[in-house]
C-alpha positions as CSV (number, residue, x, y, z in Angstrom):
1,X,124.8,-74.2,-46.1
2,X,128.7,-74.3,-45.7
3,X,128.5,-70.3,-46.0
4,X,126.0,-70.0,-43.2
5,X,128.2,-72.4,-41.0
6,X,131.4,-70.6,-41.7
7,X,129.6,-67.1,-41.1
8,X,128.0,-68.2,-37.9
9,X,131.4,-69.6,-36.6
10,X,133.3,-66.3,-37.7
11,X,130.7,-64.0,-35.8
12,X,130.6,-66.3,-32.7
13,X,134.5,-66.1,-32.6
14,X,134.6,-62.4,-32.9
15,X,132.1,-62.0,-30.4
16,X,133.9,-64.4,-28.1
17,X,137.2,-62.6,-28.5
18,X,135.4,-59.2,-27.9
19,X,133.9,-60.6,-24.6
20,X,137.0,-62.2,-23.5
21,X,139.5,-60.5,-25.3
22,X,140.9,-58.4,-22.3
23,X,141.0,-61.5,-19.6
24,X,144.8,-61.9,-19.6
25,X,144.9,-57.9,-19.2
26,X,142.7,-58.0,-16.0
27,X,144.4,-60.9,-14.6
28,X,148.0,-59.0,-15.1
29,X,146.0,-55.9,-13.4
30,X,144.9,-57.7,-10.6
31,X,148.7,-58.9,-9.7
32,X,149.9,-55.4,-10.3
33,X,151.3,-55.7,-13.4
34,X,151.1,-53.0,-16.2
35,X,148.7,-53.7,-19.1
36,X,150.1,-53.8,-22.4
37,X,149.0,-50.2,-24.2
38,X,149.2,-51.1,-27.8
39,X,146.7,-54.0,-27.0
40,X,144.3,-52.1,-25.1
41,X,144.2,-49.3,-27.7
42,X,143.7,-51.8,-30.2
43,X,140.7,-53.7,-28.5
44,X,139.0,-50.4,-27.7
45,X,139.3,-49.3,-30.9
46,X,137.6,-52.4,-32.7
47,X,135.9,-54.0,-29.9
48,X,132.3,-52.3,-30.2
49,X,132.4,-51.8,-34.3
50,X,133.4,-55.6,-34.5
51,X,130.7,-56.5,-32.0
52,X,128.1,-54.6,-33.8
53,X,129.2,-56.1,-37.3
54,X,129.2,-59.6,-36.2
55,X,125.7,-59.1,-34.6
56,X,124.8,-57.6,-37.9
57,X,125.7,-60.7,-40.1
58,X,124.0,-62.8,-37.8
59,X,120.9,-61.0,-38.3
60,X,121.3,-61.0,-41.7
61,X,121.5,-64.8,-41.9
62,X,118.4,-65.3,-40.0
63,X,116.5,-63.1,-42.2
64,X,117.9,-65.1,-45.2
65,X,116.7,-68.3,-43.4
66,X,120.1,-69.7,-42.9
67,X,119.7,-69.2,-38.8
68,X,118.5,-72.9,-38.4
69,X,117.9,-73.9,-34.8
70,X,119.1,-70.4,-33.5
71,X,116.6,-68.4,-35.9
72,X,113.8,-70.9,-34.3
73,X,114.7,-70.2,-30.7
74,X,114.7,-66.6,-31.2
75,X,111.6,-66.5,-33.2
76,X,109.6,-68.3,-30.3
77,X,106.5,-67.0,-29.4
78,X,107.1,-66.9,-25.6
79,X,109.6,-64.0,-26.1
80,X,106.6,-61.7,-26.9
81,X,105.5,-62.0,-23.3
82,X,108.7,-61.1,-22.0
83,X,109.3,-58.4,-24.5
84,X,106.1,-56.7,-23.1
85,X,107.8,-56.5,-19.7
86,X,111.3,-55.5,-20.6
87,X,110.7,-51.9,-20.2
88,X,109.0,-52.0,-16.9
89,X,111.6,-54.3,-15.7
90,X,114.2,-51.8,-16.8
91,X,112.4,-48.9,-15.1
92,X,111.7,-51.1,-11.9
93,X,114.8,-53.2,-11.2
94,X,117.2,-50.5,-10.2
95,X,114.5,-49.4,-7.7
96,X,114.6,-53.0,-6.3
97,X,118.2,-53.6,-6.2
98,X,118.4,-49.9,-4.4
99,X,115.5,-51.0,-1.9
100,X,117.7,-54.1,-1.0
101,X,121.0,-52.2,-0.4
102,X,119.3,-49.5,1.8
103,X,118.1,-52.0,4.2
104,X,121.4,-53.6,4.5
105,X,122.8,-53.2,8.2
106,X,126.3,-54.0,7.1
107,X,128.6,-53.0,4.1
108,X,128.0,-55.5,1.0
109,X,131.0,-56.8,-0.2
110,X,131.7,-59.0,-3.2
111,X,130.8,-62.6,-2.2
112,X,131.3,-65.8,-3.9
113,X,129.8,-66.5,-7.1
114,X,127.2,-68.6,-5.9
115,X,125.6,-65.9,-3.5
116,X,125.8,-63.3,-6.2
117,X,124.2,-65.6,-8.5
118,X,121.1,-66.1,-5.8
119,X,120.9,-62.5,-5.7
120,X,120.7,-62.0,-9.2
121,X,118.0,-64.7,-9.6
122,X,116.2,-63.1,-6.8
123,X,116.3,-59.3,-8.2
124,X,115.4,-60.9,-11.5
125,X,112.2,-62.7,-10.2
126,X,111.2,-59.9,-8.4
127,X,111.7,-57.3,-11.3
128,X,109.7,-59.3,-13.8
129,X,106.8,-60.0,-10.9
130,X,106.7,-56.1,-10.3
131,X,106.7,-55.4,-14.2
132,X,103.8,-58.1,-14.7
133,X,101.8,-56.4,-12.1
134,X,102.7,-53.0,-13.3
135,X,101.9,-54.1,-17.1
136,X,98.2,-55.5,-15.7
137,X,97.5,-52.2,-13.7
138,X,99.0,-49.2,-15.6
139,X,100.2,-50.4,-19.3
140,X,97.2,-52.9,-20.3
141,X,94.4,-50.6,-19.3
142,X,95.8,-47.6,-21.2
143,X,96.3,-49.6,-24.1
144,X,92.6,-50.6,-24.2
145,X,91.6,-47.0,-23.5
146,X,94.0,-45.9,-26.5
147,X,92.4,-48.4,-28.7
148,X,88.8,-47.2,-27.7
149,X,89.8,-43.8,-28.2
150,X,91.6,-43.9,-31.8
151,X,89.1,-46.4,-33.5
152,X,89.2,-46.4,-37.2
């Protein structure tokens, strides 16, 4: 039990550092200062592999039954419905965002976080709604047809 808690803390810390590791460098860059080359090279060298290794350890912990509430949350049956729609969302979200951008009558500037969050939630909702329609009208009938064709 203690080992799993230590592993969770270490892997979450690594993922936190990978996500926010260059925050101070980006603040320096916005103020026109030079970035520290050695830190940037070190970060870029190890960031992706350390993220992947931390994720691998988290997956192994969950597979060994030591995931606790995180394993229960990730094993929730509600994810099955969303997993069937994710590829359609991937295909459709770009089209939905482009249809919004094309209709703009003025240039789109970065706005406060609240407005970007509202746009994000709207795009996400429209993408999942369009993906559900695509799944019901195209994917599900083709799956049914395939099951009829390849009966055992």
